[in-house]
N, CA, C and O atoms as a printed pandas DataFrame, in Angstrom:
     atom_number atom_name residue_name chain_id  residue_number  x_coord  y_coord  z_coord
0              1         N          LEU        A               1   -6.398   15.999   46.739
1              2        CA          LEU        A               1   -5.437   16.146   45.878
2              3         C          LEU        A               1   -5.246   17.860   45.969
3              4         O          LEU        A               1   -4.197   18.190   45.416
4              5         N          THR        A               2   -5.866   18.803   46.427
5              6        CA          THR        A               2   -5.568   20.194   46.762
6              7         C          THR        A               2   -5.109   20.495   48.136
7              8         O          THR        A               2   -5.780   20.297   49.149
8              9         N          ASN        A               3   -3.794   21.037   48.089
9             10        CA          ASN        A               3   -3.116   21.243   49.171
10            11         C          ASN        A               3   -3.133   20.284   50.102
11            12         O          ASN        A               3   -3.430   20.715   51.216
12            13         N          ASN        A               4   -2.893   18.994   50.036
13            14        CA          ASN        A               4   -2.836   17.719   50.295
14            15         C          ASN        A               4   -3.590   17.771   51.350
15            16         O          ASN        A               4   -3.257   17.339   52.454
16            17         N          GLY        A               5   -5.037   18.492   50.983
17            18        CA          GLY        A               5   -6.532   18.379   52.220
18            19         C          GLY        A               5   -6.290   19.224   52.706
19            20         O          GLY        A               5   -7.404   19.744   52.754
20            21         N          GLY        A               6   -5.559   19.984   53.244
21            22        CA          GLY        A               6   -5.398   21.245   54.282
22            23         C          GLY        A               6   -4.539   20.079   55.399
23            24         O          GLY        A               6   -4.595   20.597   56.515
24            25         N          CYS        A               7   -3.754   18.666   55.485
25            26        CA          CYS        A               7   -3.519   18.654   56.235
26            27         C          CYS        A               7   -1.643   18.992   55.971
27            28         O          CYS        A               7   -1.034   19.453   55.006
28            29         N          HIS        A               8   -1.194   18.511   57.314
29            30        CA          HIS        A               8    0.559   18.965   57.445
30            31         C          HIS        A               8    1.478   18.456   56.643
31            32         O          HIS        A               8    1.480   17.225   56.629
32            33         N          SER        A               9    2.334   19.026   55.906
33            34        CA          SER        A               9    3.284   18.620   54.952
34            35         C          SER        A               9    4.016   17.518   55.567
35            36         O          SER        A               9    5.074   17.291   54.979
36            37         N          ASN        A              10    3.748   16.653   56.713
37            38        CA          ASN        A              10    4.005   15.639   57.237
38            39         C          ASN        A              10    3.279   14.491   57.290
39            40         O          ASN        A              10    3.654   13.366   57.622
40            41         N          ALA        A              11    2.216   14.864   56.938
41            42        CA          ALA        A              11    0.906   13.991   56.762
42            43         C          ALA        A              11    0.388   13.561   55.583
43            44         O          ALA        A              11    0.393   14.255   54.566
44            45         N          ASN        A              12   -0.048   12.489   55.649
45            46        CA          ASN        A              12   -0.725   11.403   54.520
46            47         C          ASN        A              12   -2.252   12.097   54.651
47            48         O          ASN        A              12   -2.809   12.183   55.745
48            49         N          CYS        A              13   -2.758   12.499   53.615
49            50        CA          CYS        A              13   -4.247   12.967   53.430
50            51         C          CYS        A              13   -5.060   11.680   52.653
51            52         O          CYS        A              13   -5.041   11.507   51.434
52            53         N          THR        A              14   -5.581   11.057   53.366
53            54        CA          THR        A              14   -6.713   10.021   52.724
54            55         C          THR        A              14   -8.399   10.218   52.342
55            56         O          THR        A              14   -9.223   10.533   53.201
56            57         N          ASN        A              15   -8.710    9.996   51.034
57            58        CA          ASN        A              15   -9.694   10.666   51.130
58            59         C          ASN        A              15  -10.896    9.604   51.277
59            60         O          ASN        A              15  -10.624    8.411   51.138
60            61         N          SER        A              16  -12.122    9.974   51.533
61            62        CA          SER        A              16  -13.275    8.895   51.718
62            63         C          SER        A              16  -14.475    9.822   51.219
63            64         O          SER        A              16  -14.512   11.050   51.130
64            65         N          GLU        A              17  -15.701    8.612   50.842
65            66        CA          GLU        A              17  -16.817    9.545   50.537
66            67         C          GLU        A              17  -17.059   10.347   51.438
67            68         O          GLU        A              17  -17.332   10.073   52.607
68            69         N          GLY        A              18  -16.942   11.776   50.769
69            70        CA          GLY        A              18  -18.178   13.168   51.223
70            71         C          GLY        A              18  -17.272   13.660   52.583
71            72         O          GLY        A              18  -17.776   14.382   53.444
72            73         N          SER        A              19  -15.737   13.124   52.665
73            74        CA          SER        A              19  -14.592   13.508   53.894
74            75         C          SER        A              19  -13.344   13.070   53.428
75            76         O          SER        A              19  -13.123   12.423   52.404
76            77         N          PHE        A              20  -12.310   13.596   54.515
77            78        CA          PHE        A              20  -11.057   12.594   54.028
78            79         C          PHE        A              20  -10.498   12.858   55.395
79            80         O          PHE        A              20  -11.112   13.609   56.153
80            81         N          SER        A              21   -9.288   12.248   55.788
81            82        CA          SER        A              21   -8.988   12.238   57.043
82            83         C          SER        A              21   -7.182   12.546   56.776
83            84         O          SER        A              21   -6.553   12.199   55.777
84            85         N          CYS        A              22   -6.539   13.412   58.189
85            86        CA          CYS        A              22   -4.872   13.458   57.638
86            87         C          CYS        A              22   -4.692   12.457   58.845
87            88         O          CYS        A              22   -5.555   12.064   59.631
88            89         N          GLN        A              23   -3.154   12.100   58.782
89            90        CA          GLN        A              23   -2.525   11.360   59.526
90            91         C          GLN        A              23   -0.968   11.429   59.396
91            92         O          GLN        A              23   -0.303   11.152   58.398
92            93         N          CYS        A              24   -0.624   11.764   60.352
93            94        CA          CYS        A              24    1.061   12.068   60.425
94            95         C          CYS        A              24    1.888   10.813   60.238
95            96         O          CYS        A              24    1.883    9.725   60.813
96            97         N          ASN        A              25    2.556   11.291   59.308
97            98        CA          ASN        A              25    3.621   10.237   58.824
98            99         C          ASN        A              25    5.013    9.539   59.990
99           100         O          ASN        A              25    5.563   10.336   60.751
100          101         N          GLN        A              26    5.247    8.724   59.990
101          102        CA          GLN        A              26    5.729    7.740   60.973
102          103         C          GLN        A              26    6.925    8.717   61.146
103          104         O          GLN        A              26    7.240    9.518   60.266
104          105         N          GLY        A              27    7.596    8.596   62.378
105          106        CA          GLY        A              27    8.273    9.726   63.154
106          107         C          GLY        A              27    7.563   11.223   63.645
107          108         O          GLY        A              27    8.244   12.071   64.222
108          109         N          PHE        A              28    6.309   11.399   63.380
109          110        CA          PHE        A              28    5.322   12.721   63.566
110          111         C          PHE        A              28    4.087   12.113   64.251
111          112         O          PHE        A              28    3.417   11.102   64.041
112          113         N          SER        A              29    4.045   13.038   65.085
113          114        CA          SER        A              29    2.927   12.738   65.754
114          115         C          SER        A              29    1.829   13.936   66.095
115          116         O          SER        A              29    2.350   14.878   66.692
116          117         N          GLY        A              30    0.802   14.041   65.903
117          118        CA          GLY        A              30   -0.225   14.773   65.950
118          119         C          GLY        A              30   -1.471   14.315   65.847
119          120         O          GLY        A              30   -1.860   13.225   66.265
120          121         N          ASP        A              31   -2.194   15.235   65.224
121          122        CA          ASP        A              31   -3.650   14.846   64.936
122          123         C          ASP        A              31   -3.586   15.117   63.239
123          124         O          ASP        A              31   -4.690   15.389   62.768
124          125         N          GLY        A              32   -2.489   15.084   62.286
125          126        CA          GLY        A              32   -2.419   15.159   61.243
126          127         C          GLY        A              32   -2.340   16.927   60.102
127          128         O          GLY        A              32   -2.106   17.253   58.939
128          129         N          ILE        A              33   -2.692   17.539   61.352
129          130        CA          ILE        A              33   -3.327   19.013   60.632
130          131         C          ILE        A              33   -1.768   19.431   61.412
131          132         O          ILE        A              33   -0.816   19.724   60.689
132          133         N          THR        A              34   -1.709   19.429   62.034
133          134        CA          THR        A              34   -0.315   19.593   62.863
134          135         C          THR        A              34    0.749   18.261   63.644
135          136         O          THR        A              34    0.530   17.629   64.678
136          137         N          CYS        A              35    1.665   18.191   62.897
137          138        CA          CYS        A              35    2.518   17.453   63.099
138          139         C          CYS        A              35    3.668   17.397   63.481
139          140         O          CYS        A              35    4.266   17.982   62.577
140          141         N          ASN        A              36    4.587   17.014   64.394
141          142        CA          ASN        A              36    5.460   17.481   65.679
142          143         C          ASN        A              36    6.405   16.180   65.530
143          144         O          ASN        A              36    5.947   15.043   65.413
144          145         N          ASP        A              37    7.858   16.507   65.550
145          146        CA          ASP        A              37    9.080   15.296   65.117
146          147         C          ASP        A              37    8.440   14.374   66.705
147          148         O          ASP        A              37    7.569   14.619   67.540
148          149         N          VAL        A              38    9.358   13.346   66.503
149          150        CA          VAL        A              38    9.045   12.501   67.289
150          151         C          VAL        A              38   10.518   12.290   67.675
151          152         O          VAL        A              38   11.358   12.358   66.778
152          153         N          ASN        A              39   10.892   12.041   68.923
153          154        CA          ASN        A              39   12.422   12.148   68.980
154          155         C          ASN        A              39   12.462   10.556   69.597
155          156         O          ASN        A              39   12.294   10.296   70.789
156          157         N          GLU        A              40   12.651    9.815   68.813
157          158        CA          GLU        A              40   12.931    8.483   69.052
158          159         C          GLU        A              40   13.842    7.972   69.609
159          160         O          GLU        A              40   14.027    6.755   69.595
160          161         N          CYS        A              41   14.787    9.033   70.369
161          162        CA          CYS        A              41   16.402    8.796   71.158
162          163         C          CYS        A              41   15.848    9.228   72.657
163          164         O          CYS        A              41   16.634    8.990   73.574
164          165         N          LEU        A              42   15.072    9.599   72.873
165          166        CA          LEU        A              42   14.203    9.781   74.256
166          167         C          LEU        A              42   13.838    8.366   75.112
167          168         O          LEU        A              42   13.806    8.245   76.337
168          169         N          THR        A              43   13.573    7.335   74.086
169          170        CA          THR        A              43   12.793    6.027   74.338
170          171         C          THR        A              43   13.782    5.096   74.400
171          172         O          THR        A              43   14.083    4.558   73.334
172          173         N          ASP        A              44   14.417    4.741   75.482
173          174        CA          ASP        A              44   15.421    3.109   75.305
174          175         C          ASP        A              44   16.114    3.312   74.424
175          176         O          ASP        A              44   16.134    2.414   73.582
176          177         N          ASN        A              45   17.041    4.590   74.151
177          178        CA          ASN        A              45   18.147    5.093   73.301
178          179         C          ASN        A              45   17.711    4.714   71.668
179          180         O          ASN        A              45   18.546    4.317   70.856
180          181         N          GLY        A              46   16.385    4.891   71.371
181          182        CA          GLY        A              46   16.061    4.487   70.227
182          183         C          GLY        A              46   16.085    3.466   69.616
183          184         O          GLY        A              46   15.825    3.338   68.419
184          185         N          GLY        A              47   16.398    2.632   70.374
185          186        CA          GLY        A              47   16.802    1.385   69.778
186          187         C          GLY        A              47   18.019    1.103   69.646
187          188         O          GLY        A              47   18.384   -0.052   69.431
188          189         N          CYS        A              48   18.922    2.206   69.763
189          190        CA          CYS        A              48   20.190    1.919   69.296
190          191         C          CYS        A              48   20.823    0.806   70.587
191          192         O          CYS        A              48   20.313    0.706   71.703
192          193         N          HIS        A              49   22.019    0.049   70.111
193          194        CA          HIS        A              49   23.015   -0.341   71.348
194          195         C          HIS        A              49   23.345    0.515   72.630
195          196         O          HIS        A              49   23.215    1.738   72.671
196          197         N          SER        A              50   23.812   -0.312   73.727
197          198        CA          SER        A              50   23.970    0.540   74.454
198          199         C          SER        A              50   25.425    0.815   74.437
199          200         O          SER        A              50   25.967    1.189   75.477
200          201         N          ASN        A              51   25.967    0.692   73.563
201          202        CA          ASN        A              51   27.357    1.509   73.536
202          203         C          ASN        A              51   27.443    2.238   72.167
203          204         O          ASN        A              51   28.397    2.336   71.396
204          205         N          ALA        A              52   26.002    2.791   72.070
205          206        CA          ALA        A              52   26.068    3.887   70.531
206          207         C          ALA        A              52   25.397    4.461   70.789
207          208         O          ALA        A              52   24.362    4.124   71.365
208          209         N          ASP        A              53   25.864    6.096   70.316
209          210        CA          ASP        A              53   24.919    6.988   70.313
210          211         C          ASP        A              53   23.419    7.472   69.287
211          212         O          ASP        A              53   23.365    7.559   68.060
212          213         N          CYS        A              54   22.630    7.653   70.015
213          214        CA          CYS        A              54   21.341    7.666   68.911
214          215         C          CYS        A              54   21.104    8.948   68.464
215          216         O          CYS        A              54   20.620    9.581   69.403
216          217         N          ALA        A              55   21.217    9.660   67.444
217          218        CA          ALA        A              55   20.955   10.886   66.573
218          219         C          ALA        A              55   19.335   11.292   66.160
219          220         O          ALA        A              55   18.683   10.838   65.219
220          221         N          ASN        A              56   19.020   12.044   66.926
221          222        CA          ASN        A              56   17.420   12.675   66.209
222          223         C          ASN        A              56   17.222   13.459   64.963
223          224         O          ASN        A              56   17.447   14.666   65.056
224          225         N          SER        A              57   16.843   12.994   63.820
225          226        CA          SER        A              57   16.797   13.640   62.733
226          227         C          SER        A              57   14.927   13.822   62.764
227          228         O          SER        A              57   14.099   13.226   63.454
228          229         N          GLU        A              58   14.737   14.977   61.632
229          230        CA          GLU        A              58   13.118   15.089   61.569
230          231         C          GLU        A              58   12.710   14.277   61.055
231          232         O          GLU        A              58   13.200   14.139   59.935
232          233         N          GLY        A              59   11.688   13.301   61.420
233          234        CA          GLY        A              59   11.054   12.201   60.986
234          235         C          GLY        A              59   11.573   10.718   61.067
235          236         O          GLY        A              59   11.068    9.700   60.594
236          237         N          SER        A              60   12.817   10.898   61.859
237          238        CA          SER        A              60   13.739    9.661   62.041
238          239         C          SER        A              60   14.580    9.821   63.179
239          240         O          SER        A              60   14.438   10.690   64.039
240          241         N          PHE        A              61   15.656    8.751   63.138
241          242        CA          PHE        A              61   16.748    8.644   64.068
242          243         C          PHE        A              61   17.928    7.742   63.456
243          244         O          PHE        A              61   17.732    6.878   62.602
244          245         N          SER        A              62   19.253    8.077   64.037
245          246        CA          SER        A              62   20.386    7.034   63.315
246          247         C          SER        A              62   20.709    6.663   64.473
247          248         O          SER        A              62   20.220    7.134   65.499
248          249         N          CYS        A              63   21.871    5.468   64.410
249          250        CA          CYS        A              63   22.441    4.769   65.512
250          251         C          CYS        A              63   24.062    4.965   64.869
251          252         O          CYS        A              63   24.272    4.851   63.662
252          253         N          GLN        A              64   25.139    5.269   65.848
253          254        CA          GLN        A              64   26.266    4.921   65.695
254          255         C          GLN        A              64   27.316    4.657   66.879
255          256         O          GLN        A              64   27.553    5.473   67.769
256          257         N          CYS        A              65   27.830    3.561   66.770
257          258        CA          CYS        A              65   28.540    3.059   67.492
258          259         C          CYS        A              65   29.404    3.774   68.178
259          260         O          CYS        A              65   30.139    4.365   67.386
260          261         N          ASN        A              66   29.682    4.015   69.336
261          262        CA          ASN        A              66   30.791    4.599   70.054
262          263         C          ASN        A              66   31.917    4.352   69.500
263          264         O          ASN        A              66   32.074    3.407   68.728
264          265         N          GLN        A              67   33.055    5.370   69.906
265          266        CA          GLN        A              67   34.523    4.951   69.555
266          267         C          GLN        A              67   34.954    3.673   70.431
267          268         O          GLN        A              67   34.611    3.500   71.601
268          269         N          GLY        A              68   35.916    2.644   69.531
269          270        CA          GLY        A              68   36.375    1.448   70.466
270          271         C          GLY        A              68   35.189    0.631   70.279
271          272         O          GLY        A              68   35.191   -0.474   70.823
272          273         N          TYR        A              69   34.147    0.996   69.583
273          274        CA          TYR        A              69   32.860   -0.484   68.903
274          275         C          TYR        A              69   32.859   -0.535   67.213
275          276         O          TYR        A              69   33.146    0.481   66.579
276          277         N          ASN        A              70   32.662   -1.254   66.829
277          278        CA          ASN        A              70   31.970   -1.213   65.639
278          279         C          ASN        A              70   30.440   -2.158   65.137
279          280         O          ASN        A              70   30.091   -3.294   65.458
280          281         N          GLY        A              71   29.984   -1.461   64.524
281          282        CA          GLY        A              71   28.684   -2.460   63.761
282          283         C          GLY        A              71   27.795   -1.480   63.310
283          284         O          GLY        A              71   28.277   -0.347   63.330
284          285         N          ASP        A              72   26.849   -1.552   62.980
285          286        CA          ASP        A              72   25.648   -0.846   62.788
286          287         C          ASP        A              72   24.712    0.255   63.635
287          288         O          ASP        A              72   23.813    1.022   63.293
288          289         N          GLY        A              73   25.408   -0.065   64.987
289          290        CA          GLY        A              73   24.680    1.406   65.817
290          291         C          GLY        A              73   23.498    0.376   66.613
291          292         O          GLY        A              73   23.222    0.521   67.804
292          293         N          ILE        A              74   22.912   -0.600   65.794
293          294        CA          ILE        A              74   21.652   -1.287   66.731
294          295         C          ILE        A              74   22.600   -2.389   67.508
295          296         O          ILE        A              74   22.536   -2.636   68.712
296          297         N          THR        A              75   23.532   -3.024   66.516
297          298        CA          THR        A              75   24.766   -4.067   67.440
298          299         C          THR        A              75   25.967   -3.260   66.973
299          300         O          THR        A              75   26.250   -2.506   66.041
300          301         N          CYS        A              76   26.770   -3.977   68.493
301          302        CA          CYS        A              76   27.729   -2.976   68.446
302          303         C          CYS        A              76   28.554   -4.132   69.163
303          304         O          CYS        A              76   27.917   -4.890   69.895
304          305         N          SER        A              77   29.924   -4.327   69.012
305          306        CA          SER        A              77   31.112   -5.304   69.338
306          307         C          SER        A              77   32.547   -4.310   69.643
307          308         O          SER        A              77   32.963   -3.270   69.131
308          309         N          ASP        A              78   33.035   -5.185   70.713
309          310        CA          ASP        A              78   34.478   -4.322   70.730
310          311         C          ASP        A              78   35.537   -4.473   69.802
311          312         O          ASP        A              78   35.865   -5.625   69.517
312          313         N          VAL        A              79   36.180   -3.443   69.236
313          314        CA          VAL        A              79   37.134   -3.464   68.870
314          315         C          VAL        A              79   38.343   -3.814   69.462
315          316         O          VAL        A              79   38.653   -3.249   70.510
316          317         N          ASN        A              80   39.112   -4.686   68.951
317          318        CA          ASN        A              80   40.460   -5.238   69.810
318          319         C          ASN        A              80   41.351   -4.343   69.086
319          320         O          ASN        A              80   41.568   -4.567   67.895
320          321         N          GLU        A              81   41.971   -3.206   69.764
321          322        CA          GLU        A              81   42.779   -2.532   69.084
322          323         C          GLU        A              81   44.089   -2.808   69.007
323          324         O          GLU        A              81   44.888   -2.054   68.451
324          325         N          CYS        A              82   44.489   -4.207   69.709
325          326        CA          CYS        A              82   45.514   -4.908   70.040
326          327         C          CYS        A              82   46.280   -5.537   68.551
327          328         O          CYS        A              82   47.457   -5.605   68.198
328          329         N          LEU        A              83   44.604   -6.061   67.719
329          330        CA          LEU        A              83   45.204   -7.010   66.782
330          331         C          LEU        A              83   45.707   -5.802   65.906
331          332         O          LEU        A              83   45.480   -6.227   64.774
332          333         N          THR        A              84   46.204   -4.665   65.770
333          334        CA          THR        A              84   46.308   -3.699   64.630
334          335         C          THR        A              84   47.553   -2.902   64.924
335          336         O          THR        A              84   47.282   -1.759   65.289
336          337         N          ASP        A              85   48.829   -3.176   64.870
337          338        CA          ASP        A              85   50.004   -2.420   65.289
338          339         C          ASP        A              85   49.957   -2.541   66.884
339          340         O          ASP        A              85   50.317   -1.566   67.544
340          341         N          ASN        A              86   49.686   -3.271   67.285
341          342        CA          ASN        A              86   49.846   -3.569   68.569
342          343         C          ASN        A              86   49.489   -2.399   69.604
343          344         O          ASN        A              86   49.925   -2.023   70.692
344          345         N          GLY        A              87   48.450   -2.003   68.694
345          346        CA          GLY        A              87   47.346   -1.111   69.259
346          347         C          GLY        A              87   48.370    0.485   69.338
347          348         O          GLY        A              87   48.031    1.416   70.069
348          349         N          GLY        A              88   49.321    0.519   68.660
349          350        CA          GLY        A              88   49.858    1.692   68.929
350          351         C          GLY        A              88   50.746    1.695   69.689
351          352         O          GLY        A              88   51.244    2.820   69.717
352          353         N          CYS        A              89   51.296    0.923   70.433
353          354        CA          CYS        A              89   52.085    0.964   71.747
354          355         C          CYS        A              89   53.231    0.495   71.199
355          356         O          CYS        A              89   53.209    0.157   70.016
356          357         N          HIS        A              90   54.512    0.385   72.010
357          358        CA          HIS        A              90   55.996    0.724   71.563
358          359         C          HIS        A              90   55.909   -0.656   71.482
359          360         O          HIS        A              90   55.023   -1.373   71.946
360          361         N          SER        A              91   57.231   -1.080   70.644
361          362        CA          SER        A              91   57.401   -2.611   70.080
362          363         C          SER        A              91   57.828   -3.458   71.730
363          364         O          SER        A              91   57.370   -4.548   72.074
364          365         N          ASN        A              92   58.849   -2.560   72.583
365          366        CA          ASN        A              92   58.768   -2.866   74.076
366          367         C          ASN        A              92   57.722   -2.786   74.879
367          368         O          ASN        A              92   58.008   -2.447   76.028
368          369         N          ALA        A              93   56.167   -3.061   74.575
369          370        CA          ALA        A              93   55.357   -2.787   75.337
370          371         C          ALA        A              93   54.129   -3.687   74.963
371          372         O          ALA        A              93   53.942   -4.126   73.828
372          373         N          ASP        A              94   53.267   -3.927   76.097
373          374        CA          ASP        A              94   52.590   -5.310   75.642
374          375         C          ASP        A              94   51.013   -4.181   75.506
375          376         O          ASP        A              94   50.886   -3.164   76.187
376          377         N          CYS        A              95   50.144   -4.587   74.664
377          378        CA          CYS        A              95   49.003   -4.049   74.896
378          379         C          CYS        A              95   47.839   -4.822   75.187
379          380         O          CYS        A              95   47.530   -5.881   74.639
380          381         N          ALA        A              96   47.170   -4.182   76.147
381          382        CA          ALA        A              96   45.879   -5.102   76.698
382          383         C          ALA        A              96   44.556   -4.210   76.155
383          384         O          ALA        A              96   44.221   -3.051   76.398
384          385         N          ASN        A              97   44.029   -5.121   75.423
385          386        CA          ASN        A              97   42.402   -4.872   75.261
386          387         C          ASN        A              97   41.608   -4.564   76.422
387          388         O          ASN        A              97   41.893   -4.921   77.565
388          389         N          SER        A              98   40.472   -3.801   76.044
389          390        CA          SER        A              98   39.399   -3.996   77.501
390          391         C          SER        A              98   38.138   -3.133   76.796
391          392         O          SER        A              98   38.368   -2.125   76.127
392          393         N          GLU        A              99   37.180   -3.494   76.958
393          394        CA          GLU        A              99   35.584   -2.865   76.145
394          395         C          GLU        A              99   35.855   -1.822   75.929
395          396         O          GLU        A              99   36.052   -0.935   76.759
396          397         N          GLY        A             100   35.907   -1.752   74.858
397          398        CA          GLY        A             100   35.735   -0.080   74.188
398          399         C          GLY        A             100   37.303    0.722   74.260
399          400         O          GLY        A             100   37.484    1.909   73.987
400          401         N          SER        A             101   38.067    0.009   74.578
401          402        CA          SER        A             101   39.512    0.860   74.841
402          403         C          SER        A             101   40.243   -0.385   74.567
403          404         O          SER        A             101   39.926   -1.403   73.953
404          405         N          PHE        A             102   41.695    0.104   75.416
405          406        CA          PHE        A             102   42.708   -0.684   75.114
406          407         C          PHE        A             102   43.823    0.210   76.144
407          408         O          PHE        A             102   43.663    1.410   76.368
408          409         N          SER        A             103   45.161   -0.743   76.812
409          410        CA          SER        A             103   46.003   -0.027   77.397
410          411         C          SER        A             103   47.148   -0.445   77.032
411          412         O          SER        A             103   47.230   -1.511   76.422
412          413         N          CYS        A             104   48.344    0.357   77.350
413          414        CA          CYS        A             104   49.999   -0.168   76.826
414          415         C          CYS        A             104   50.836   -0.317   78.257
415          416         O          CYS        A             104   50.769    0.538   79.139
416          417         N          GLN        A             105   51.403   -1.180   78.328
417          418        CA          GLN        A             105   52.367   -1.213   79.218
418          419         C          GLN        A             105   53.624   -1.567   78.791
419          420         O          GLN        A             105   53.682   -2.449   77.934
420          421         N          CYS        A             106   55.137   -0.839   79.392
421          422        CA          CYS        A             106   56.107   -1.476   79.098
422          423         C          CYS        A             106   56.375   -2.395   79.730
423          424         O          CYS        A             106   55.990   -2.466   80.897
424          425         N          LYS        A             107   57.068   -3.318   79.188
425          426        CA          LYS        A             107   57.702   -4.487   79.480
426          427         C          LYS        A             107   58.342   -4.610   80.475
427          428         O          LYS        A             107   58.391   -3.566   81.125
428          429         N          VAL        A             108   59.044   -5.715   81.040
429          430        CA          VAL        A             108   60.275   -5.702   82.186
430          431         C          VAL        A             108   61.348   -5.354   81.766
431          432         O          VAL        A             108   61.772   -5.835   80.716
432          433         N          GLY        A             109   61.980   -4.534   82.398
433          434        CA          GLY        A             109   63.531   -4.116   81.789
434          435         C          GLY        A             109   62.960   -2.686   81.258
435          436         O          GLY        A             109   63.843   -1.933   80.847
436          437         N          TYR        A             110   61.854   -2.271   81.209
437          438        CA          TYR        A             110   61.545   -0.758   80.318
438          439         C          TYR        A             110   60.630   -0.370   81.102
439          440         O          TYR        A             110   59.799   -1.058   81.695
440          441         N          SER        A             111   60.859    1.356   81.114
441          442        CA          SER        A             111   59.748    2.152   81.768
442          443         C          SER        A             111   59.771    3.373   80.568
443          444         O          SER        A             111   60.540    3.709   79.667
444          445         N          GLY        A             112   58.229    3.907   81.203
445          446        CA          GLY        A             112   57.524    4.754   80.003
446          447         C          GLY        A             112   55.880    4.617   80.195
447          448         O          GLY        A             112   55.221    3.987   81.022
448          449         N          ASP        A             113   55.568    5.301   79.305
449          450        CA          ASP        A             113   53.612    5.071   79.371
450          451         C          ASP        A             113   53.197    4.140   78.327
451          452         O          ASP        A             113   52.077    4.367   77.870
452          453         N          GLY        A             114   53.767    3.245   77.890
453          454        CA          GLY        A             114   53.789    2.117   77.181
454          455         C          GLY        A             114   53.520    2.473   75.471
455          456         O          GLY        A             114   53.529    1.598   74.605
456          457         N          LYS        A             115   53.290    3.896   75.216
457          458        CA          LYS        A             115   53.666    4.573   73.927
458          459         C          LYS        A             115   55.007    4.997   73.506
459          460         O          LYS        A             115   55.299    5.428   72.391
460          461         N          THR        A             116   55.941    4.803   74.691
461          462        CA          THR        A             116   57.351    4.788   74.826
462          463         C          THR        A             116   57.864    4.272   75.674
463          464         O          THR        A             116   57.231    4.529   76.698
464          465         N          CYS        A             117   58.799    3.574   75.903
465          466        CA          CYS        A             117   59.397    2.479   76.323
466          467         C          CYS        A             117   60.812    2.638   76.555
467          468         O          CYS        A             117   61.443    2.235   75.578
468          469         N          ASP        A             118   61.546    3.072   77.480
469          470        CA          ASP        A             118   63.276    3.581   77.334
470          471         C          ASP        A             118   63.330    2.243   78.307
471          472         O          ASP        A             118   62.593    1.782   79.179
472          473         N          ASN        A             119   64.737    1.817   77.631
473          474        CA          ASN        A             119   65.282    0.750   78.281
474          475         C          ASN        A             119   65.827    1.168   79.912
475          476         O          ASN        A             119   66.451    2.227   79.981
476          477         N          LEU        A             120   65.627    0.419   81.162
477          478        CA          LEU        A             120   65.957    0.614   82.099
478          479         C          LEU        A             120   67.907   -0.244   82.571
479          480         O          LEU        A             120   68.307   -1.405   82.484
480          481         N          ASN        A             121   68.564    0.981   83.012
481          482        CA          ASN        A             121   69.450    0.456   83.340
482          483         C          ASN        A             121   69.981    0.053   84.332
483          484         O          ASN        A             121   70.666    0.695   85.127
484          485         N          GLU        A             122   69.571   -1.537   84.360
485          486        CA          GLU        A             122   69.434   -2.382   86.013
486          487         C          GLU        A             122   71.329   -1.917   86.236
487          488         O          GLU        A             122   71.926   -2.236   87.264
């Protein structure tokens, strides 16, 4: 009850008859008197999906799907960008979805980068 028994601020003090013990909280390691943050991201990407980034924080971590994927970071699935507004490709271009990305290619009779397509003068 007094100063957490001398335990670290990120530890739990447990009283017992004639004594006490300190144990670091989840996300921390140490003897309870000294507790250090565990970087969960260093082991198996913190359990995040292979197409997600793991971000360490004090005592915890979070997962966020990479661009081109959606989900909670533990599970990520490819976003088919072509389903919305032809992926931003020109109206005379085809949108091709790929894992985590997409590409635009002008249709036959047109030239350009797929975002802009000009009619060829055959």
